[in-house]
N, C-alpha and C positions, 0 to 999 in steps of 0.2 A: 646394528640393532642392539647387540648385547651391550655395547659400550653405552648407548642411550638409556637402556634399561637400568644398568648399574647407577648411572648418574642420577636417574630419576629416584631410585630408592635411596642413594646417598643423600639426596635432597630432603627426602622424608625424614632421615634419621636426624639431620641437622635442623630440621624443624621441630621434632621432638626435643632435641637438646636445647634449641633456642626457647622453647615454651619453658622447660625447667629453669633455664638460666634467667628468663624474664620474671618467673615467679619468685625465685629466690631473690633476685636483685629488688624487685618491688617490695617483698616482705622485709628485707634487710635494711632497705633505705627508710622504710616507714619507721622500723624500730630505731635506726640511728638518728633520724631527725627528732624522733620523740625524746630519745635519751639526751640528745645535745641541748634540746630546748628545756628539758628538765634541769639539766646540769647548770646551764646558764642561769635559770631562774633560781636555782639553789645558791649559787654564788651571789647573785644580787640581793636576795632575800637576806642571806647571812650576813653580808656587809651592812644592809640597812638595819638589821635587827640589833647587831652589835653596837653600832652607832647609837641608835635610839636608847638602848639600855645603859650605854656608858653616860649619855647625857643625863638621863633621868636619875641615876644612881650616884652622880657626883654633883659638886656645888658650883660647878662652872656657871650653869644658866642661872641658877638661884642668886649667885653673886653678881651677875650683870644686872638682874632685875632689881637688886638692892640700890644700885646707883641710879639716882634720879636723872643725872646729865652725864651721858657716856663720855663726851669729850674732856669733861673736866676730871675725870678719873682714868685718863689715857694712860699714865704710867702704871698705875695699879692693875688695870686690865691687861696691859701688856706683859706685866710680870706674871699674871695669872695664866695667861695664854702660854707663855714660854714654859711654865711648869707642867701645863698639861700636854704640851707638844711631845715631851718625852714619853707620854703614856699612849698618845694616839698616832695612827698611821695616816691621818688625814691632815690636809692643810686647813687651818683654821682662820676665819676672818671675823672680826667684830665691826658691824657697819652700823653708823648711827642714822637717825631719820633724815639727815641731809645728804645721804649717799656717800659719806666720807668713811673710808676704812680707818677706824680708830685704832685697832691692833691687828696683828696677823703674825702667822708663823713664818713669815718670809719677808722680803723687802718691800711688801706692797703697802706697808703701814704708812698712813698719811696721805694715800692717793684716793681719787675717786673710784667707785665700783662701776661707774659707767664704762661699758666697752670692755671691762676686764672680767666681770663675773656675770652670771645668768640674771640679766636685768628683769626677766618676767618673774621669777621667783622672788627677787628682792622687792619689786613693786607690789606684788600681791601680799607680801608679808607686811610691808609698811602700811598698806592700805587696810590692814585688818582682816584680810580674807582668809589668811592661814591662822587657825586657832591654835594648833599644836606643833605640826611639822608639816613639811612637804619635800619632795625630792623630784629630781629629773636628770635625764642624761644630757651630756654635752661634751665638749672638747676644748682644747686650747693648744696654742703653738708653743713648742718648745724645741729650740735648735732646729727650726724649720721643719719640724715634725709635729702632726697633730696627735695629741695625747688624749685618749678617751677617758672621761671623768664621770662620776656620778656626784651631782650636787644635792645637798641636803640643807635645809634651812629651818631654824627655830625662832620664833618670835621673842624679842626681849620685851616684857611688859612691866611697866611701873606699878607701883602699889595702887595707884588710882585707876589702873586698867587701860592706860594708853601705851601704844606700841612706840618704844623709844629707839629700837634698833633691831638689828638681825644678827643671829648667831649662824654663820655660813660655813659649812664643811664642804671641801672639795676632795673626793677620794680617787685616787689614780686607779683606773680599771685597766691599764696595760697589762698587768701581770694576770688578771682573771681572763682577758682576751687571749693571751698566749697560751693559757691552760686549756682553754675551750678549743683553740686552734689545733694544739697538740692532740687533744682528744679526738677531733674531727680526723686528723691525719692517721691516728691509730685505727679509727673505724674504717677509713677507706682502704687501709692495708688489709684489715681483717675482711672486709667485702671483697677484694680482689682474690684473696686466698679461698673464700667460700665459693666465689663464682667459678674459679679454676677446678675446684673439687667437683662442682655441680656438672661442669662440661664433661669431666671424665665419666661420672656416675651416669649421666644422661646419655651419653653415647653408648655405654654398655647396655642400658635399659633399651635404648631405641634398636640397638643392633638384634637384641633377642626377639624384638617384635617384628622387625622388617625382614630378617632372613626367611622365615616362614611364608611371609606374605610374597617375598620375591619368588620363592619356589612355586606358589600357586599362579603367580603371573606368567612365569616362564611357561608353565604347562598350558595356561589358558590361551597364550599367544600361539603356541603350536597347535592347539584345538581350532583356533580362529583360522589356521592355515589348512585345516581339513584332516588333521592327524588326531583322531579320537582314541588313540590308545594311551594316552597319557594318564597317569594316576599318581596322586599325591600321597606321600607317606604321612600317616597320622602318629605323631610323637607325644601328644598331650591330651588331656581331657578339657582344657580351657577353651576359650573362645576361638583361638587360632585352630586347635584340633577340631573343633566342630565345624569349622570353615573349610577344613581340609575333607571332613567327612561329606559335607553337603556338595563340594566340588566333584568327588567321585561319583556320588549319585547323579549329579547333574550330567556328568560325562556320559554315563550309560543312557539316561533318558534322552539325551540330546543325540546321541548316536542312533538310537532307535527312531526318533522323531525325524531326524534328517533323511534316514532311508525311506521312510513312509512318504515324506514330501517329495523326494526324488521320484518315487515310482508314480505318485499322482501327478507330478509335473510332466513326466514323459507321456502319460495318458492325455493330459490336457493339451500338450503341444500337438500330438497326434490328431486329436479332434479339430483343433483350431486350424492346423495346416490343411486339413482336407474339407473345411466347411466352404460352402459355396457363397454363403452370406459373409459380408465383412462385419468384423467385431473390433471395437475400439474401447479401451478402458482408459479414463483420465482421473486424476486425483483432483482434490478440492482447489488447488493452486493453478489448475489448468496444464499440467504437464501430462503427455501422453504416456501411460504405464505400458499399455500393449496395443499393438495393431496387427492383426493377422494378414496374411498374403492377399486375401480378397479384398480387405479394406484398403490396402495400399494400392491395390490395382485399380480399384473403383475411383478412388480420389487422387490418384496420380502422384503419390509421394513415396519415398524410399525410407530406409531404416535410418539414414543420416539426418533426415528431416525430424524423426521422432526424438533424436538426441539434441538437435540444434534449435528446434522451434516449438513454440508453445501450440497448444490445441487450437486457440483463437486464430493464430496465424495460419493454420492449415485450412481450417473450416470456413473462414469468412470468405474465401474466395468462391466457395460453392454455395453456402446458405448462411446469411447473416443471422437468421432466426435461430440458428443452432449454435451460437456462441455460448460460452460457458454461463453467462449471467442469464441468458434466456432460458436454457435447460434447467438451471437451478429453480427458476420460478415455476416452470412447466411441471416440474416433479415434486412440487410441495405437497401434493396430495395423492401420489403414486405415479405409475408409469405413464408415459406421454408418447404421442406419435407426431411425426411431421413429414412432409415430403418436400423434396427440391428437385429442381431440374438442372443439369449441368451438361454441356457438350452434347445436347440433344437426347440425353438419357434422363429418365425419371427414376428417382430413388426414394423408397419408403424407409423412414427411420424410427425405430422404437427405442426408447432409452429409459433408463430408471436409475436411481441411486442404489450403491451397494455399501453394506455395513460390515464392520468388523466384529470379532467375537464379543465385544463389550457393548454392541449395539450403537457403536459411534459410527457416524457417517465418514466413510474414507473417500468416496468418489462417485463416478457415474459410468455406467456400462451402456455402450451404444451399438445396436444391431442395424446394419444397413443392407438393404435388399434392392437389387436392381429390377424394378417393376415396369420398366419401358414397354416391353412388348405387352405385357399383361394389361397395362393401362391402355395402351393404344387399342387393343382389341375390345376392351370394355367400353371405351369411349366411342368407338366406331359402332358397336352394337347399340349402345345408348342413344346415340345421336341418330342412328337410321331408324330405330323403333320410334323414338319419341319425335324427333324433329320432322323427318320424312312423313311420318303418318299425320302428323298435324299439317304439314304444308300441302300434302296431297288431298286432305279432307275437304278444304275448302273448294278447290276447283272441281272436284268430283261431285260434290253436293251441288254446286252450281249447275254443273252439266246434267246431272241427273234430274234436277228440278225442271230446267228448261226442256229438257227432252221428253219428259213425262207430260209437260204442258202441251208440247206439240202434238204428242200422241193422242192426247184427250181432245183434240179439235183444234189447236192452235194453227194447223196447216190451212185451215179455211181462210185465214186472213194472210194474204201475202205479205203485207207490211210487218205484221207482228212476227211471222215466221222467219222473215229475213233478219229482223232484229235479234230474234232469240238465237239463230244460227251464228250470227256474228259473235254474240256472247260466248256460245259454246266453243267457237274457233278460238277466241282469245284465251278462254280457260285452258283450252288444249294447248295452245302456245305456251302458256305459263308453266303447264306441266312438263312440256317438253323442255324448257329452259332449266327447270329445276332438276330433271333427270340428267341433263347434259352437264350442268354444275356438279351434280353428285358423282358423275362418272369422272369428271376431271380431278375432283378432290381425291376419289379413290386411287386414281393413278398417282397422284402427288404423294398420298400417304404411303403407297407401296412402292415408290420410286420407279413406277412404270411409265411415267410421262416421258415421251420422246422429246429431246431438245435439240434444237438446230442452232447452236451458238456460233456466231461469227462477229467480226468486228464491224460495227456500223455506226452511222451518225445518229446520236440521239436528238439532235435539233430538228433534222428532216422528219424523224418519227414523230416528234411533237407537232409539226407543221401538218402532217397528214391527219393526225388525231383530231386536231382543232377544226380542220375542214369538215371531217365527219360529224362533228358534234354542233356546228354552226347552225344547221337547221333546227335542230331540237332547242337550242338556246334562242333562236329568233322567235320561236313558236311562244315563248315566255317573255318575249321583249327584253331578254338579257344581252349582256355585252361581254364577249370572250376577249379579254385584254391581254395580248402578248407583250411580255416585258423583255424577253430575251432577243438577241440579235439573230434574226432569221437567216443571215448570211454566214453566221460563224459555224465552226464545226467542234463537235464534242463527241470524241470516239470512245465507244464502249463495246466490250465483248458481250454480246447479248443474242437471245432468241428473239428476233424482232416481233414476231407475232404475239408472243407472250408478254413482252414488255409493252406492246401497243394495247393488248388487252388490259394490263393494269392501269395505263393512263386513260383509256376509255372509260373504265369502270369509275376512276376518281373523277373524271369530268362528268360522267353521268350522275354521279351522286351529288356533285356540286349544283348541277342544273336542277335536279329533282328537288333538293332541299333548300334552294334559294328562291325567294319570291320573284313576281314578275318585275321586270326592269332592274333586276340585281346585276351585280357586277362579279365576274370571275377572272382572276389574274392567273396567268400561267408563266412561270419563269424557269430558267435553267442556267447553271453555271457550275464551274469548276471550283473545288474547295479541297485544298491538299491533294490527296491521291483519289479523290472521289468525285463523282458527277452527281449533282442534285437536281431534282425535278420538284418545283414548289407550286401547287395549285391552291389558291385561297379564294373563299367566297364570303359574302356578308349575308348568308342565309341564316337558318333558325338555330344553327349550332347544336351542340350536344352538351347535356347536363354533365357537370364534373364528376358526379358519382357514378356515371355510366361510361365515362371515357374509356376506362381500362377495358371494358368489355367489347369495344367495337370490332375487334378482330375474331371474336368467337362465332363459331358457325350458327346459322339461323338467328343471330342476335340482331334485333332491331330497336332503335331508340323509340320510335312511334310505330307499332306494328300495324295499325289501321291504315296510316298514311303510307307506310312503305308498301303494303300490298297493293293499295290504290295506285302506286306509282310504278308497279309491275316488278318489284325487287324479290329476290329469293332469299336474301340474308345471307348469301354465300360469297358475294363479290368481294369483300374486303379479305375474308379468309383466304380466298383463292389467290388474291393479289399478294398477300403477305408471304405465302408459300412460294409464289413465283419469284418474287424479289429475293428472298433468302436462298432460293436455288442459284441465283446469280451472285451469291455472297454479299448481298446488299441489306438495306433496312428500309422499313416504312414506318412512319410515325404520324400520329394525327393530334393537332393542337386545336382546341375549340373552347368557345365560352358561349354559353346558351343566349340566344337571340343576337350574337354578334358575329357569328360565322365561325368556319372551320378552315383549318390550314393543314394540308396534306404534304408530307416531305419524304420524297423517295431518294435513297442514296445508293448508288452503284459505283463499283470500282472502275476507274479508268482503264482503257486498254494498255497492256505493258508496253513500255518504250515510247508510247505516245500519250503519256498522261497529261501533258502540257495543252491546254485549249486556249484558243484565242476570245473566250467568253470571259469577261471580268465580271 
């Protein structure tokens, strides 16, 4: 740790040194480039100025202009050039209008200027484009070496204003280039020396800054490990000194705050540990921040799940409507509530967002209560008061009205009295069925129903149930169509009477709600480890928006028709509980005016799960 810390601050020192070095390098380079460019411009301007002044102040150009035909005075011109060559440091060429070198300071006399001198300058001069003088840079080969030169031209104009030739100067710039290159080398050496001095000074300055910061960092690291006894020495009144003072103040405040937080944390942990209700806190990204023991027990997850799983991965197994996306939407206007059922238990959930000190949303708090028993009690009371009262009211009213009629003289007519007594008897039977179903539901709810389960053949049970319902079906001209193989065996662990009650209830419903001459199909087969009973009809069916409620107690799709058919509205609810007690399931599929399909699934008997029904 100490080695890593030293490296870190050494790196900072070198960053400061590098910044100093970079600043000096950039500034010095800019100055050097400016000086070199100015020096080169000075040399060029000096050479050009000296040459122009020499030409203007001497008679060389005027003597050439006096000759009307330059080639005719070749010897005189050559003599004049030779005398001027001793005064000038340039090569001189006299070129006539036919591009022939009339005279020169070297061996080029009599040769053509094409390919030898700057053709562009010569052409422009002979064409009259250059009125006074012009110059340009170039080079020529000498001993296989390119010599840099500056070319300067002056037009030779006759008395009548015609350009008769060109006075061409070629100045060797090699010496100038060498001087400039030497100046650049001197600048580079000076730059290297300046950078070396900058590195030394920068390191010393950086060290004076980083040593106090390093001390603060070491003390802060120890504080991060829980040691709040650290104190930084204040040795100056500058920014570093004020930083040390603030660090010491921070240490005192942090020590006090951590102590207060620790006390509050202990209180909170005690409260959460002894809460009967579950509490879960999640952040905005869906990570579980906190879950007390009650919540972990209710939702059957452990502390490792909190670290390795996200909230949605835990909750979606129990209630899809409580995923993070849904609770965010539900909490837009404040706290919200939901309930969900899992493992036979009902849970009430209240949740809301929680905010930080700056009123910024941090996540969500969820309180979970197991309301299974409470809800069962409330439902039973509500069902009994509402539904039973409603169901008993109709037959009691009927019995009362017909009894009063008989007492008021209806007994005088034997036919009328007999008819009324039959109605009273039927309503009494209806009340008896209702009370009987209610008692059975009560036993199922409180797990008081006695079960006589043993292994039996589901096919033979279906045969008996079909025979019992044949007369009822024939009365409506209906056909009970058996699809399964009556000689096959499908063995299931079951309470035979109760499963027969389920089958009879499903067959009875199919007959009641299927029109005359309708068809009812009964099938049974093995599928995987389960046995399925399927009863289908082509009756009136159930509207899609009511299909989810068919297993509710006292629920009827068509109440008037159901009562006329003698139903209590409890058959399917009882059937569902019976099947579930057998670890099975019951489903209804239906389309209005097209029929209904009931599917009962029961587990096959152990070790004898294979059936010869395909």
